[in-house]
C-alpha positions as CSV (number, residue, x, y, z in Angstrom):
1,M,-22.2,-13.8,30.9
2,P,-25.9,-14.3,30.4
3,T,-28.0,-11.4,29.2
4,I,-31.3,-10.6,31.1
5,L,-34.1,-8.6,29.7
6,I,-36.0,-6.8,32.4
7,I,-39.5,-5.6,31.5
8,D,-41.2,-3.5,34.1
9,D,-43.0,-0.2,34.0
10,S,-41.4,0.8,37.3
11,S,-38.0,2.4,36.7
12,F,-37.2,1.9,40.4
13,Q,-37.9,-1.9,40.2
14,R,-35.8,-2.2,37.0
15,T,-32.9,-0.3,38.7
16,I,-33.0,-2.7,41.7
17,I,-33.0,-5.8,39.5
18,K,-30.3,-4.4,37.2
19,K,-28.0,-3.5,40.1
20,T,-28.4,-6.8,41.8
21,L,-27.8,-8.8,38.6
22,T,-24.9,-6.7,37.3
23,N,-23.2,-7.1,40.6
24,E,-23.3,-10.9,39.8
25,Q,-21.8,-10.3,36.3
26,F,-25.1,-10.6,34.4
27,T,-25.6,-8.2,31.5
28,C,-29.0,-6.5,31.7
29,I,-31.1,-4.7,29.1
30,E,-34.4,-3.0,30.0
31,A,-37.8,-2.2,28.6
32,D,-40.5,-0.1,30.3
33,N,-43.4,-1.9,28.7
34,G,-44.4,-5.2,27.2
35,R,-44.5,-4.0,23.6
36,L,-40.9,-2.7,23.7
37,G,-39.9,-5.8,25.6
38,L,-41.3,-8.0,22.9
39,E,-39.3,-6.1,20.3
40,M,-36.2,-6.4,22.4
41,A,-36.7,-10.1,23.0
42,E,-36.9,-10.7,19.2
43,R,-33.9,-8.4,18.4
44,E,-31.6,-9.1,21.3
45,S,-32.3,-12.8,22.1
46,P,-31.6,-12.5,25.8
47,D,-30.9,-15.7,27.9
48,V,-33.7,-14.9,30.4
49,I,-36.6,-12.5,30.5
50,I,-38.0,-11.0,33.8
51,V,-41.5,-9.5,33.2
52,D,-43.8,-7.7,35.6
53,L,-47.3,-9.1,35.5
54,L,-49.1,-5.8,35.9
55,M,-48.2,-3.1,33.4
56,P,-50.1,-0.7,31.2
57,D,-50.2,-1.2,27.4
58,M,-49.2,-4.9,27.3
59,D,-49.2,-6.7,30.6
60,G,-47.3,-9.8,31.5
61,I,-50.0,-12.2,30.4
62,E,-50.3,-10.5,27.0
63,F,-46.5,-10.6,26.7
64,L,-46.4,-14.4,27.4
65,K,-49.1,-15.0,24.8
66,A,-47.2,-12.9,22.3
67,I,-43.9,-14.6,22.7
68,Q,-45.6,-18.0,22.6
69,E,-47.3,-17.0,19.3
70,K,-44.0,-15.9,17.9
71,G,-42.3,-19.2,18.9
72,I,-39.9,-17.4,21.3
73,T,-38.6,-20.0,23.8
74,I,-36.6,-17.8,26.1
75,P,-37.1,-18.7,29.8
76,V,-39.4,-16.1,31.5
77,L,-39.6,-15.3,35.2
78,V,-42.8,-13.5,36.2
79,L,-42.5,-10.7,38.7
80,T,-45.7,-10.0,40.7
81,S,-47.0,-8.6,44.0
82,D,-50.0,-11.0,44.2
83,I,-50.5,-14.1,42.2
84,Q,-53.5,-16.3,42.5
85,D,-53.6,-19.9,41.5
86,A,-55.5,-19.3,38.3
87,T,-53.1,-16.6,37.2
88,R,-50.1,-18.8,38.1
89,D,-51.6,-21.7,36.2
90,L,-52.2,-19.5,33.1
91,C,-48.7,-18.1,33.3
92,L,-47.2,-21.6,33.4
93,K,-49.4,-22.7,30.6
94,L,-48.1,-19.8,28.6
95,G,-44.5,-20.8,29.2
96,A,-43.4,-19.0,32.4
97,R,-40.7,-20.9,34.1
98,S,-40.7,-19.3,37.6
99,F,-42.2,-16.5,39.7
100,L,-40.7,-13.8,41.9
101,N,-42.8,-12.0,44.4
102,K,-42.8,-8.2,45.0
103,P,-41.5,-6.6,46.9
104,L,-38.5,-8.3,45.5
105,R,-36.0,-9.8,47.9
106,Q,-32.6,-9.4,46.3
107,E,-31.3,-12.6,48.0
108,E,-33.9,-14.6,46.0
109,L,-33.2,-13.0,42.6
110,V,-29.8,-14.4,41.7
111,P,-30.5,-18.0,42.9
112,A,-33.8,-18.0,40.9
113,M,-31.9,-16.6,37.8
114,R,-29.2,-19.3,38.1
115,K,-31.8,-22.0,38.5
116,V,-33.7,-20.9,35.3
117,L,-30.4,-20.9,33.4
118,E,-29.7,-24.5,34.4
119,P,-30.5,-27.2,31.7
120,S,-33.4,-28.5,33.7
121,G,-34.5,-24.9,34.0
122,D,-37.2,-24.8,36.7
123,A,-36.8,-22.4,39.6
């Protein structure tokens, strides 16, 4: 089954995502900040990364820039409570494949994940 790296500073949010995905037979690994998430992305090579846009230390934009600079091509879903067109465009330019809104609706998570994992890859 695919491995999903969940990067979010909210342990509550990570728990909800992990529970939803493991119930669908996904394997989940977690990071509570972008820097640790970057290390894990390099070391673990997950199939998909879910990253929160607003985090202390290294936010989602900085994370996207960092993986792009390192040549990491793992599909990324950006998780956010409010995304403006300029932010969305920047995330897409930096390689984000899809967006999920907070509060996260669990019924949207698994279909979005499956869509990103398809060869065409856009959710």
